[in-house]
N, C-alpha and C positions, 0 to 999 in steps of 0.2 A: 504494500500500500504506500502511496506517495504522501509525504507529509507536506502540507502547505506552510511555507515560511511565515512567521508572524508578521513580517513586513509586507506581505502580499495581501491585498484586499480583493475579494471576489464580489462581483455584482451578479446576482442571480435574478432572472426574470421568470415569472410564471404567467403564461397566457391564459386569460379568461375570455369566454365568449358565450353568447346566448345559448340556452338550453343544454349547457354542459352539466355534468353531474358534479356538484361542488366537492364531493369527497375525492374525486380524481385530482382535484387541485389542492384541497386542504390537507390531505394525507401526506403527499410529498412536501408541501409547504412546512409541515411540522418538523420534518427531518432536515430539509435544506435551510430553514431559518436558523437552525442551531449550528451551522457550520461556522467555526471560529473565524473572526475577522471578515465577515461578509454581511451583505444586506440583501434582502429579498424584496423585489418589486412586483406587484401585480400589473400586468400590461394588457392593454386593449386598444382598439383603434380610436377611441375617444374616452372621456371621463364620465360619461353618462352611466347610470346604474345598469348593470347587466343581470338579467334574471336567469337563474339556473333552471334545470328541468322541473324542479318542484316549486319554483317561484321565489326562492331566496335571492335577495339582491346582493350583488357583489360590486365593489368599486375599484377601478384601476388606480394605482398610484401615479402612473404615467401613461402616455400614449405611445404607440409603436414609433411614431415619428419623433417624439421628444425623448425617448428612452436613451440613457447613456449606453455606451458599448457594454454588452453583456458578456460575461465569461461563461455563463451557463443559461440555457433557455429550457424551461420545463413546459412542454406542450401536452396537456391532458388529452387523452383520446376521446373521440366522440362517443357518446353513450349509445349502447345498442338499443336503448329504450326510445331513441328518436325514430326508429323505423316503424 
């Protein structure tokens, strides 16, 4: 396993989108947000509320266009319940 030097800062982005299953976002968020010396940003095309498949509202920290360069991008899979 590679150790991340303390002087290295990671910027992690998690993509949110309408009708996603929030647990596919929040589960990995819980792990990735604990990476030492990092920050996690929710990212979407705008900053308007996004409703998940059950109606829960999520808010982006930043837009795709305004996001800083990301070291890691988490893109939750589309829910099979959408079909």
